[in-house]
C-alpha positions as CSV (number, residue, x, y, z in Angstrom):
1,D,24.6,-45.2,-15.8
2,R,26.6,-47.5,-13.8
3,F,29.4,-44.8,-13.1
4,T,26.9,-42.1,-12.6
5,I,23.1,-42.3,-11.9
6,T,23.2,-46.1,-10.7
7,P,25.6,-45.3,-7.8
8,V,23.8,-42.1,-6.7
9,T,20.2,-44.3,-6.8
10,D,21.9,-47.2,-4.9
11,F,23.3,-44.6,-2.3
12,F,20.1,-42.8,-1.4
13,S,18.2,-46.4,-1.4
14,N,20.4,-47.6,1.3
15,L,20.6,-44.2,3.1
16,V,16.8,-44.5,3.2
17,I,16.8,-47.7,4.6
18,F,19.3,-46.7,7.3
19,A,17.4,-43.5,8.1
20,L,14.1,-45.5,8.6
21,S,15.8,-47.5,11.3
22,H,17.1,-44.3,13.0
23,R,14.4,-42.0,12.6
24,L,14.6,-40.2,15.9
25,I,18.5,-39.3,15.0
26,F,17.7,-38.2,11.6
27,I,14.4,-36.3,12.7
28,L,16.6,-34.3,15.6
29,A,19.3,-33.8,13.0
30,G,16.8,-32.2,10.5
31,V,15.1,-30.0,13.1
32,A,18.7,-28.7,14.3
33,L,19.8,-28.1,10.7
34,F,16.6,-26.0,10.3
35,V,16.8,-23.9,13.3
36,V,20.4,-23.2,12.7
37,S,19.9,-22.2,9.3
38,M,16.9,-19.9,10.4
39,R,19.2,-18.3,12.7
40,Q,21.4,-17.1,10.1
41,M,18.7,-14.9,8.7
42,P,19.7,-11.8,10.3
43,L,23.3,-12.3,8.9
44,V,21.7,-12.7,5.4
45,G,20.1,-9.5,5.7
46,R,16.8,-8.0,4.1
47,D,16.0,-5.8,1.3
48,L,13.2,-4.5,-0.8
49,M,15.1,-4.8,-3.7
50,P,18.8,-5.8,-4.6
51,S,21.5,-3.1,-5.3
52,M,22.5,-2.8,-8.7
53,D,25.5,-1.5,-10.7
54,T,23.6,0.6,-13.0
55,G,26.8,2.6,-14.5
56,I,24.7,5.9,-13.4
57,V,25.5,8.1,-10.7
58,K,23.5,11.1,-9.1
59,V,25.4,13.9,-7.2
60,A,22.8,16.1,-5.6
61,F,24.3,19.2,-3.7
62,R,23.4,22.3,-2.0
63,T,25.0,25.7,-1.4
64,E,24.9,28.3,0.9
65,A,21.3,29.5,1.6
66,D,22.0,33.0,0.3
67,S,24.0,32.0,-2.7
68,S,22.9,33.5,-5.8
69,L,22.2,31.5,-8.9
70,Q,25.4,32.4,-10.4
71,A,27.2,31.5,-7.1
72,T,25.5,28.0,-7.5
73,E,26.3,27.7,-11.1
74,K,30.0,28.5,-10.2
75,I,30.3,25.5,-7.7
76,A,28.3,23.3,-10.3
77,R,31.2,23.8,-12.6
78,Q,33.6,22.6,-10.1
79,V,31.5,19.7,-9.3
80,K,31.2,19.0,-13.2
81,A,35.2,19.0,-13.3
82,V,35.2,16.5,-10.5
83,V,32.9,14.0,-12.3
84,E,34.6,14.4,-15.7
85,S,38.1,13.5,-14.2
86,V,36.5,10.3,-13.0
87,P,37.8,7.5,-16.0
88,G,34.9,5.6,-18.0
89,L,32.4,8.7,-18.1
90,K,30.2,8.7,-21.1
91,L,27.8,11.1,-20.7
92,L,26.9,14.0,-18.1
93,A,23.9,16.0,-17.5
94,L,23.8,19.0,-15.5
95,E,20.9,20.9,-13.7
96,V,21.2,24.0,-11.4
97,G,18.7,25.8,-9.2
98,S,15.5,27.3,-10.3
99,E,14.5,30.9,-11.0
100,P,14.8,33.2,-8.2
101,G,11.8,34.6,-6.7
102,V,9.5,31.9,-8.1
103,V,7.6,29.8,-5.4
104,S,7.1,26.2,-6.3
105,F,5.4,23.4,-4.7
106,G,6.0,19.5,-4.6
107,T,9.9,18.5,-5.4
108,G,10.7,22.2,-6.9
109,R,14.3,23.3,-6.3
110,T,15.8,26.3,-4.9
111,P,18.5,28.2,-6.7
112,Q,20.7,26.9,-4.2
113,D,20.0,23.3,-5.4
114,G,22.0,21.5,-8.2
115,S,22.4,17.8,-9.5
116,I,24.2,15.9,-12.0
117,T,23.4,12.8,-13.6
118,A,26.9,10.8,-14.9
119,H,26.4,7.8,-17.4
120,F,29.7,5.5,-17.0
121,V,30.8,2.6,-19.2
122,D,29.2,-0.7,-18.0
123,R,30.7,-2.6,-15.3
124,F,32.3,-5.0,-17.7
125,H,34.6,-2.5,-19.2
126,R,35.9,-0.8,-16.0
127,R,37.6,-2.1,-13.1
128,Q,35.8,-0.2,-10.3
129,T,32.4,-0.8,-9.0
130,I,29.8,2.0,-9.1
131,W,30.2,2.5,-5.6
132,Q,33.8,3.0,-5.7
133,L,33.3,5.5,-8.3
134,E,30.8,7.3,-6.0
135,E,33.4,7.2,-3.3
136,T,35.9,9.0,-5.6
137,I,33.3,11.5,-6.3
138,R,32.4,11.9,-2.8
139,Q,35.9,12.6,-1.3
140,R,36.6,15.0,-4.1
141,A,33.7,16.9,-4.4
142,G,33.4,17.3,-0.4
143,K,36.5,19.4,-0.3
144,I,34.9,21.7,-2.8
145,P,34.2,25.4,-0.6
146,G,30.4,26.6,-0.5
147,I,29.1,23.1,-0.6
148,T,26.6,22.6,2.6
149,S,25.1,19.4,1.8
150,L,26.3,16.6,-0.8
151,S,24.8,13.5,-1.7
152,V,26.5,10.8,-4.3
153,Y,24.4,7.6,-5.0
154,D,23.6,5.2,-7.8
155,F,20.8,5.7,-10.0
156,G,17.7,3.6,-8.7
157,A,19.3,3.7,-5.2
158,T,15.6,3.4,-4.2
159,P,13.3,0.7,-5.5
160,L,10.4,3.1,-5.9
161,S,10.1,6.6,-7.0
162,S,7.8,7.5,-4.1
163,I,10.9,6.7,-1.7
164,A,12.8,9.7,-1.2
165,A,16.3,7.9,0.2
166,P,17.0,4.5,1.4
167,V,17.2,5.5,4.9
168,D,14.7,8.5,5.7
169,I,14.3,9.5,9.3
170,M,11.3,11.8,9.6
171,I,10.8,14.0,12.5
172,S,7.8,15.9,12.9
173,G,6.7,18.5,15.3
174,P,4.9,22.2,16.0
175,E,8.4,24.1,16.4
176,P,10.6,24.4,13.1
177,R,13.7,25.7,15.3
178,V,13.3,22.5,17.6
179,L,12.7,20.2,14.7
180,A,16.1,21.9,12.8
181,A,18.2,21.1,16.4
182,L,16.9,17.7,16.5
183,A,17.5,17.0,12.8
184,G,21.3,18.3,13.7
185,E,21.5,15.5,16.1
186,V,20.0,12.6,14.4
187,Q,22.2,13.6,11.1
188,G,25.3,13.9,13.6
189,R,24.7,10.2,14.9
190,L,23.9,8.7,11.4
191,K,27.3,10.0,10.0
192,Q,28.7,7.6,12.7
193,V,26.7,4.7,11.4
194,R,28.5,2.0,9.2
195,G,27.3,1.4,5.8
196,L,25.8,4.7,5.2
197,T,28.0,6.8,2.5
198,S,26.1,10.1,2.3
199,V,23.6,12.0,5.0
200,S,21.7,15.1,4.5
201,R,18.6,16.8,5.7
202,S,15.8,18.4,3.8
203,W,16.3,22.0,5.0
204,R,18.2,24.1,7.5
205,I,17.0,27.5,9.3
206,D,19.9,29.5,7.5
207,K,18.3,31.5,4.9
208,K,18.2,35.3,5.4
209,E,14.9,37.2,5.0
210,M,13.8,40.8,5.8
211,L,10.7,41.2,7.5
212,L,8.7,44.3,6.6
213,S,6.7,45.8,9.1
214,I,4.4,48.6,8.4
215,D,2.7,50.8,10.9
216,P,-1.2,51.1,9.8
217,Q,-1.7,54.3,11.6
218,K,1.2,56.1,9.9
219,A,0.2,54.3,6.5
220,A,-3.2,55.8,7.1
221,R,-1.9,59.6,7.5
222,F,-0.8,59.4,3.9
223,G,-4.1,57.5,2.7
224,M,-2.3,54.2,2.4
225,N,-2.8,50.7,3.8
226,P,-0.1,47.6,4.3
227,A,-1.6,46.1,1.2
228,A,-0.9,49.0,-1.4
229,I,2.3,49.6,0.1
230,S,3.6,45.9,-0.1
231,A,2.3,45.8,-3.7
232,Q,4.6,48.9,-4.6
233,I,7.7,47.1,-2.7
234,Q,6.9,43.9,-4.8
235,Q,6.8,45.6,-7.9
236,A,10.1,47.2,-7.2
237,I,11.9,44.3,-6.1
238,Q,10.5,41.2,-8.1
239,G,9.1,43.3,-11.1
240,E,5.8,43.3,-12.9
241,G,5.0,42.2,-16.3
242,A,5.0,45.3,-18.7
243,S,5.1,43.4,-21.8
244,I,5.2,40.4,-23.7
245,L,8.3,39.7,-26.4
246,R,6.5,37.7,-29.3
247,V,8.6,34.9,-30.9
248,T,7.3,32.9,-34.0
249,G,6.8,29.4,-33.1
250,E,7.4,29.9,-29.3
251,D,5.9,31.0,-26.3
252,G,6.1,34.7,-25.4
253,Y,8.5,35.8,-23.2
254,V,7.4,38.2,-20.3
255,I,9.2,41.5,-19.7
256,R,9.3,42.4,-15.8
257,V,10.4,46.0,-15.2
258,R,12.0,46.4,-11.7
259,Y,14.8,48.2,-9.9
260,G,18.3,47.4,-10.8
261,Q,20.5,45.0,-9.1
262,G,22.3,47.7,-7.1
263,E,19.3,49.2,-5.8
264,R,17.7,46.0,-4.4
265,N,20.5,44.2,-2.1
266,D,20.8,47.1,0.5
267,V,18.3,47.5,3.3
268,Q,19.1,51.5,3.3
269,D,18.4,51.7,-0.3
270,I,15.2,49.8,0.2
271,M,14.1,51.9,3.1
272,A,14.5,55.0,0.8
273,Y,12.1,53.7,-1.9
274,E,9.6,56.5,-2.5
275,I,6.1,55.1,-2.2
276,A,3.5,56.7,-4.3
277,T,0.6,58.0,-2.0
278,P,-2.4,60.2,-2.5
279,R,-0.3,63.1,-0.7
280,G,2.8,62.6,-2.8
281,P,6.0,60.5,-3.0
282,V,7.0,59.3,0.4
283,P,10.1,57.3,1.8
284,L,9.3,53.9,3.0
285,Q,10.8,54.5,6.2
286,E,8.3,57.0,7.2
287,F,5.8,54.3,7.9
288,A,7.7,50.8,7.9
289,A,10.8,49.0,9.3
290,L,12.5,46.1,8.2
291,A,14.2,43.5,10.4
292,G,16.4,40.8,9.6
293,S,15.8,37.1,10.7
294,F,16.6,33.5,9.3
295,T,14.0,31.0,7.9
296,R,13.7,27.5,6.7
297,T,15.1,27.1,2.9
298,V,12.5,24.7,2.3
299,F,8.9,24.4,3.8
300,T,8.0,20.5,4.2
301,R,4.9,19.3,6.1
302,K,2.8,16.2,6.7
303,D,-0.7,16.1,7.9
304,L,-0.3,19.8,8.1
305,S,2.3,19.6,10.6
306,P,6.0,20.7,9.9
307,V,8.3,18.0,9.4
308,I,12.0,17.5,8.3
309,D,13.7,14.5,6.8
310,V,17.2,13.1,7.6
311,H,18.3,11.1,4.2
312,G,21.1,8.5,4.2
313,Y,22.2,6.7,1.2
314,R,24.3,3.3,1.1
315,A,26.4,1.0,-0.9
316,T,25.6,-2.7,-0.7
317,T,24.8,-3.0,2.9
318,S,21.2,-4.5,3.6
319,I,18.4,-2.2,4.8
320,S,17.6,-4.5,7.8
321,R,21.4,-4.3,8.9
322,L,21.4,-0.3,8.4
323,H,18.0,0.0,10.5
324,E,19.6,-2.1,13.5
325,R,22.5,0.3,13.5
326,I,20.5,3.3,12.9
327,V,18.0,2.2,15.8
328,K,20.9,1.6,18.2
329,A,22.5,5.1,17.1
330,L,19.3,6.9,18.1
331,A,18.6,5.2,21.0
332,G,19.6,8.2,23.2
333,V,17.8,10.8,21.2
334,E,15.4,12.7,23.7
335,L,12.3,13.8,22.0
336,P,10.3,16.8,23.4
337,P,6.4,16.5,23.9
338,D,4.5,16.8,20.6
339,Y,7.5,15.6,18.4
340,R,7.9,12.1,16.7
341,L,10.3,10.6,15.1
342,S,9.6,7.8,12.3
343,Y,11.7,5.6,9.9
344,E,10.2,6.0,6.4
345,G,12.3,5.1,3.5
346,E,12.8,1.6,2.2
347,Y,12.6,0.1,5.6
348,K,8.7,1.1,5.9
349,N,7.9,-0.2,2.4
350,M,9.8,-3.5,3.0
351,G,8.1,-3.8,6.0
352,D,4.4,-3.0,4.4
353,T,5.3,-5.2,1.2
354,G,6.8,-8.1,3.6
355,K,3.3,-8.5,5.5
356,R,1.4,-8.2,2.3
357,L,3.4,-11.0,0.7
358,G,3.4,-13.1,3.8
359,K,-0.4,-13.1,3.9
360,S,-0.3,-14.0,0.2
361,L,1.9,-16.9,0.9
362,G,0.0,-18.1,3.9
363,I,-3.2,-18.2,1.8
364,A,-1.2,-19.9,-1.2
365,V,-0.1,-22.5,1.1
366,L,-3.6,-23.1,2.7
367,L,-4.9,-23.5,-0.9
368,L,-2.1,-25.9,-1.9
369,F,-2.9,-28.1,1.4
370,F,-6.6,-28.2,0.8
371,S,-5.9,-29.1,-3.0
372,L,-3.5,-32.1,-1.6
373,V,-6.4,-33.2,0.7
374,I,-8.6,-33.8,-2.2
375,T,-6.3,-35.2,-4.4
376,F,-4.9,-37.8,-2.0
377,K,-8.2,-38.2,0.2
378,S,-5.9,-38.0,3.0
379,W,-4.9,-35.4,5.6
380,V,-1.6,-37.1,6.5
381,N,-0.3,-37.1,3.1
382,P,-0.4,-33.3,2.2
383,I,1.5,-32.5,5.5
384,V,4.3,-35.0,4.3
385,I,4.4,-33.9,1.1
386,M,4.6,-30.2,2.2
387,S,7.4,-31.1,4.8
388,A,9.9,-30.7,1.8
389,I,9.4,-26.8,1.7
390,P,11.4,-26.2,5.0
391,L,14.3,-28.5,3.8
392,S,14.5,-26.1,0.7
393,I,14.5,-23.3,3.1
394,I,17.6,-24.5,4.5
395,G,19.5,-24.5,1.3
396,A,18.1,-21.0,0.2
397,V,19.3,-19.4,3.4
398,W,23.0,-21.1,3.3
399,G,22.8,-20.0,-1.0
400,L,22.4,-16.5,0.0
401,L,25.0,-16.4,2.9
402,I,27.5,-17.8,1.1
403,T,27.1,-15.5,-1.9
404,G,26.6,-12.5,0.1
405,R,23.3,-11.7,-1.4
406,H,20.1,-10.4,0.6
407,M,16.7,-11.6,1.3
408,C,14.7,-9.6,-1.0
409,M,11.5,-9.6,-3.4
410,P,13.4,-11.5,-6.1
411,A,14.6,-14.0,-3.6
412,T,11.1,-14.3,-2.3
413,M,10.2,-15.2,-5.9
414,G,12.6,-17.7,-6.1
415,M,11.3,-19.4,-2.7
416,I,8.1,-19.6,-4.5
417,L,9.6,-21.1,-7.6
418,L,11.7,-23.6,-5.2
419,T,8.5,-24.7,-3.2
420,G,6.8,-25.6,-6.6
421,I,9.7,-27.7,-7.6
422,V,10.1,-29.5,-4.4
423,V,6.4,-30.0,-3.8
424,N,6.3,-31.6,-7.3
425,N,9.1,-33.8,-6.3
426,S,7.4,-35.0,-3.1
427,I,4.1,-35.5,-4.8
428,L,5.3,-38.0,-7.3
429,L,7.3,-39.6,-4.6
430,I,4.5,-40.2,-2.1
431,D,2.5,-41.2,-5.1
432,F,4.9,-43.9,-6.1
433,I,5.0,-45.2,-2.4
434,E,1.4,-45.6,-2.5
435,Q,1.1,-47.0,-5.7
436,A,3.7,-49.7,-4.5
437,R,1.7,-50.5,-1.4
438,K,-1.4,-51.1,-3.4
439,R,0.3,-53.7,-5.4
440,G,1.1,-55.5,-2.0
441,A,4.5,-54.3,-1.1
442,D,5.1,-53.8,2.6
443,L,6.2,-50.0,3.9
444,V,10.1,-50.4,3.5
445,S,10.0,-52.0,0.2
446,A,7.6,-49.6,-1.1
447,I,9.9,-46.6,0.1
448,Q,12.8,-48.2,-1.5
449,Q,11.2,-48.9,-4.8
450,A,9.8,-45.3,-4.9
451,V,13.2,-43.7,-4.2
452,K,15.0,-45.8,-6.7
453,M,12.4,-44.9,-9.3
454,R,12.2,-41.3,-8.4
455,T,16.1,-40.4,-7.8
456,R,17.0,-40.0,-11.3
457,P,13.9,-37.6,-12.5
458,I,14.5,-35.6,-9.4
459,I,18.4,-35.1,-9.9
460,M,18.0,-34.6,-13.7
461,T,15.2,-31.6,-12.6
462,A,17.5,-30.2,-10.2
463,S,20.6,-30.6,-12.4
464,C,18.9,-28.7,-15.7
465,T,17.2,-25.9,-13.2
466,I,20.7,-25.4,-11.6
467,V,22.2,-25.3,-15.1
468,G,19.7,-22.7,-16.3
469,M,20.1,-20.5,-13.3
470,W,23.7,-20.4,-13.1
471,P,24.2,-17.5,-15.6
472,V,21.9,-15.6,-13.7
473,A,23.2,-16.1,-10.3
474,A,26.7,-15.3,-11.5
475,Q,25.2,-12.1,-13.0
476,K,26.6,-12.6,-16.6
477,A,24.7,-10.0,-18.2
478,I,24.1,-6.3,-17.3
479,G,21.2,-6.0,-15.1
480,L,21.1,-9.5,-13.8
481,E,22.0,-8.1,-10.1
482,R,18.3,-7.7,-9.7
483,L,17.7,-11.4,-10.4
484,S,20.7,-12.7,-9.1
485,P,19.0,-13.4,-5.2
486,L,16.0,-15.5,-7.3
487,A,18.8,-17.8,-9.0
488,V,21.0,-18.1,-5.9
489,V,17.7,-19.1,-4.0
490,V,16.9,-21.8,-6.3
491,I,20.3,-23.1,-6.5
492,G,20.9,-23.3,-2.8
493,G,17.5,-24.9,-2.3
494,L,17.9,-27.4,-5.1
495,L,21.4,-28.5,-4.0
496,V,20.1,-29.2,-0.3
497,S,16.3,-30.2,-0.9
498,T,17.3,-32.8,-3.6
499,I,19.3,-34.7,-1.0
500,L,17.0,-34.5,2.2
501,T,13.6,-34.7,0.1
502,L,14.8,-38.1,-0.7
503,V,15.5,-38.9,3.0
504,Y,13.4,-37.1,4.8
505,V,9.9,-37.4,3.0
506,P,10.0,-41.3,3.4
507,I,10.6,-40.7,7.3
508,F,7.8,-38.4,7.5
509,Y,5.4,-40.8,5.5
510,S,6.6,-43.5,7.6
511,L,5.8,-41.9,10.8
512,G,2.7,-43.8,12.3
513,R,3.1,-46.7,10.2
514,K,4.9,-50.0,11.0
515,P,8.0,-50.1,9.4
516,S,7.7,-53.7,8.1
517,A,4.4,-55.3,6.6
């Protein structure tokens, strides 16, 4: 002890005596240190949850709007070959499109959509991080002809399944073509934002469709109406269930009858379809016309209003920093009347979660304060005890900044854990001082005795906690990236608060009391 704990105990005992003689200097220095530390928070950055090397890469791509399912499958095989060329691949799953002609609601795919889920060996058995693998895939797959949209991101890129992408800029308004133009401008600006790796939008107006216009008067001459004519056209192009193929132990397969492939792809062939009327077969062109037009590839709405989303993915840049850059990049976007741009995605959820957590922490601090008031039968001592909380925040902020971690939910949980430890140390320190004064010791002697008595257990508590948290902070196991900020906050906070608590809590306790007697 005489070479370890005793010198440390004597150091803090003498430091406290010196600090009590220069309280103003120490208080000003502590306040300055706290202010400087809090000003580093923008550099630390904020996230809802920290990025994690899951070893799983998601590749989402979209082909040209009028591509057939076969064309999409061909491009998907090329993307698959790119992913397979990356070292460390263990498992790969490929999904392509949906059945043509099927209308889906929610998150249904189109025949032009494809996705790949690639599982790689864990980060301890490869040299590159998951984000470096993503960049390799992004560079190679981006050169494949026919791909109009490509997003490469890590599995679990968003902390909640309800979040479409880490960055989600939603534009709403009445006219789809105006929305498409605004989304194009926003997408172009986001591609210049440092920290974003992939940028895409939810839909484009580049899907060609044929509009059938039926003249009701001409149709009536043949005893027909638009609904009856449309039904026959739909039967010829999409087909109609004629029978069911029964397979033992499986659901039946519907057999559809429709015109052949070569009779459905040409406008002239369609206009030559013979419509069955009460007066006999009549070519469609006798009472209808076809006109080409472009429409949205996907219809999305919010509160019954058309919307378009511009999605962005990142590597490890914090959401708060990205948001600052995005706001700056979009500052010059002019929105027409009745059009609105909103920031959805992880930033919105982070703000909502932060507000709820802030309220909860505020209530917890109030409950802690009043419980200490009852325990110590004093309004002053609880304030002195809780002064240790800002001291611990100083170390937590610098710990995050030095290690490159971001302020997030696990880091906030670390703050709560850290608060409990430092408040407990402060309670025992104040209690020892109070007990010594009841035994007749003067203020300075009581403080000196309490510091000598509490230095050993405080250092032991901090040391044991730091040693236990070190493997988590160093991410020594798969998945610990999520909890690493918690451990960093606790370690950094204890390293600083252990020193400052033994000095500043006695200083604050002595305020308003005579130093000697």
